[in-house]
C-alpha positions as CSV (number, residue, x, y, z in Angstrom):
1,S,35.1,-60.7,60.3
2,A,32.2,-63.1,60.7
3,R,30.1,-60.4,61.6
4,T,30.9,-58.1,58.4
5,C,30.4,-61.5,56.9
6,A,26.6,-61.9,57.7
7,S,26.3,-58.0,57.1
8,L,26.9,-58.8,53.8
9,F,24.3,-61.4,53.5
10,D,21.0,-60.0,55.7
11,G,18.2,-60.8,55.0
12,V,19.1,-63.7,52.6
13,G,18.7,-66.4,55.3
14,L,22.5,-68.9,54.3
15,L,22.8,-71.2,56.1
16,P,26.5,-71.9,57.0
17,V,27.3,-75.9,55.9
18,H,30.5,-78.3,56.3
19,E,30.1,-79.3,52.4
20,M,28.2,-79.3,49.2
21,S,29.3,-76.3,47.4
22,Y,29.9,-73.6,49.2
23,I,31.9,-70.0,49.2
24,T,34.2,-69.2,52.0
25,S,34.4,-66.0,53.8
26,G,34.7,-64.7,57.0
27,G,36.6,-68.1,57.7
28,R,33.1,-69.3,57.1
29,K,31.3,-71.6,54.4
30,W,28.3,-70.8,53.2
31,Q,26.2,-72.7,51.1
32,L,25.3,-71.3,47.4
33,W,22.3,-73.9,46.3
34,T,19.6,-72.1,48.8
35,P,16.8,-70.5,47.0
36,H,18.3,-67.4,47.2
37,G,22.2,-68.0,46.6
38,H,21.8,-66.2,43.3
39,V,21.4,-63.1,44.9
40,V,24.1,-64.9,47.5
41,L,25.9,-64.1,44.3
42,A,24.5,-60.8,42.5
43,R,25.2,-59.1,46.8
44,M,28.8,-60.0,47.0
45,L,29.5,-59.1,43.1
46,V,27.9,-55.4,43.6
47,N,29.7,-54.9,47.3
48,N,33.0,-56.8,45.8
49,I,35.9,-53.5,46.2
50,F,37.0,-54.8,42.7
51,F,33.4,-54.5,40.8
52,Q,32.8,-50.7,42.3
53,M,36.5,-49.9,41.2
54,S,36.3,-51.6,37.6
55,L,32.9,-49.6,37.2
56,C,34.8,-46.2,38.2
57,V,37.1,-47.0,35.6
58,L,34.6,-48.0,32.9
59,I,33.5,-44.0,34.2
60,L,36.5,-43.0,33.8
61,M,36.9,-44.6,29.8
62,Y,33.2,-43.6,29.0
63,T,34.5,-40.1,29.4
64,I,37.8,-40.0,27.5
65,F,35.5,-41.3,24.8
66,V,33.0,-39.0,24.9
67,G,35.3,-36.0,24.7
68,I,37.1,-38.0,21.3
69,R,33.3,-38.6,19.9
70,S,32.8,-34.4,21.1
71,N,36.6,-33.8,19.5
72,H,35.7,-35.4,16.0
73,C,32.1,-34.0,15.7
74,A,33.9,-30.5,16.3
75,N,36.4,-31.2,13.9
76,A,34.1,-31.9,11.7
77,S,31.5,-29.9,11.9
78,F,34.3,-26.8,11.5
79,A,35.1,-28.8,8.4
80,K,31.6,-28.7,7.1
81,V,31.6,-24.6,7.8
82,S,35.3,-23.7,6.1
83,E,33.5,-25.4,3.3
84,K,30.9,-23.6,2.8
85,S,28.7,-26.2,2.5
86,D,25.2,-26.3,5.0
87,A,26.9,-26.3,8.3
88,R,23.0,-27.5,9.7
89,M,23.3,-30.9,8.2
90,T,24.3,-33.2,10.9
91,V,28.0,-34.7,10.8
92,A,28.1,-38.5,10.5
93,T,29.5,-40.3,13.6
94,P,31.6,-43.5,12.7
95,H,30.6,-46.9,12.4
96,W,32.8,-47.8,15.5
97,M,32.6,-44.8,17.2
98,Q,28.4,-45.8,18.0
99,V,29.5,-49.8,19.0
100,V,31.4,-48.5,21.2
101,E,28.5,-46.2,22.7
102,L,26.4,-48.7,22.8
103,L,29.0,-51.3,24.5
104,F,29.0,-48.6,27.4
105,N,25.9,-48.0,27.8
106,V,25.4,-52.0,27.7
107,A,27.3,-52.3,30.7
108,F,26.0,-49.5,33.0
109,A,22.3,-50.6,32.6
110,A,24.3,-54.3,33.5
111,E,25.3,-53.0,36.3
112,L,22.3,-50.3,37.3
113,L,20.2,-53.9,36.4
114,L,22.3,-55.9,39.1
115,R,22.4,-53.2,41.7
116,V,18.7,-53.0,41.2
117,Y,18.2,-56.8,42.0
118,V,20.2,-57.0,44.8
119,L,19.0,-53.7,46.3
120,R,15.3,-54.1,45.6
121,S,12.9,-51.6,47.3
122,R,15.8,-50.3,49.1
123,F,17.6,-48.8,45.7
124,L,14.9,-46.1,46.7
125,S,15.1,-45.9,49.9
126,L,18.8,-45.7,51.0
127,H,21.1,-42.6,51.7
128,D,22.2,-42.8,48.1
129,R,18.5,-42.9,46.2
130,R,19.1,-39.8,44.2
131,W,23.0,-41.0,42.8
132,N,20.8,-43.9,42.1
133,M,17.9,-42.2,40.0
134,F,20.1,-39.7,38.1
135,D,21.7,-43.3,37.3
136,V,18.4,-44.4,36.1
137,F,17.3,-40.9,34.2
138,A,21.0,-41.5,33.0
139,V,20.9,-45.2,31.1
140,A,17.3,-44.4,30.4
141,L,17.9,-41.4,28.6
142,S,21.5,-43.1,26.9
143,F,18.9,-46.1,25.4
144,A,16.0,-43.1,24.2
145,E,18.6,-41.9,21.8
146,Y,18.9,-45.5,19.7
147,P,15.1,-44.7,18.5
148,A,15.8,-41.2,17.7
149,R,17.9,-41.7,15.1
150,V,16.0,-44.4,13.8
151,L,13.7,-41.4,13.5
152,K,16.0,-39.2,12.9
153,S,13.8,-36.8,10.9
154,L,11.6,-35.7,13.0
155,T,12.3,-32.8,15.3
156,I,11.7,-34.7,18.4
157,S,14.8,-36.8,18.2
158,V,16.6,-34.0,17.1
159,L,15.6,-33.1,20.4
160,V,16.2,-36.2,22.5
161,R,19.4,-36.8,20.9
162,R,20.3,-33.3,22.6
163,A,19.9,-33.3,26.1
164,G,21.3,-37.1,25.6
165,R,24.2,-35.4,24.9
166,T,23.8,-33.2,27.8
167,A,23.0,-35.6,30.2
168,Q,26.0,-37.3,29.6
């Protein structure tokens, strides 16, 4: 248990203490008020199974949301076609869907930044570096869509939005 605890905090330089503000893990007390205490807390959060499971649930919820949003857009497009209106017009996404999408994107970006902060240079050198790079690409692409919405009259805007939808 102490060995497992030590592997969680490798390279952080924590010292066991008897009194002060501390956390208990593996039967030992670990000081939080070290120069690297915030790194320890972030690392504990990233390595926590409940945090990882929460992210899985968040991804599942986002997948369901994308399905709902896609269904809405498809139904609205079919309605425009059946009315014989201009089918090239974009379908307006309801404001609540835009807000929910922004909240998901912020949550994914926060998780990504937390992992980069904890792993630092190891973020690009670990065995799952390809997944890490995919995460960076997906989060960056999801945020690239927002300026494209503002500039939607430009052709590049449409291409960025389509690429964002495809990546999601």
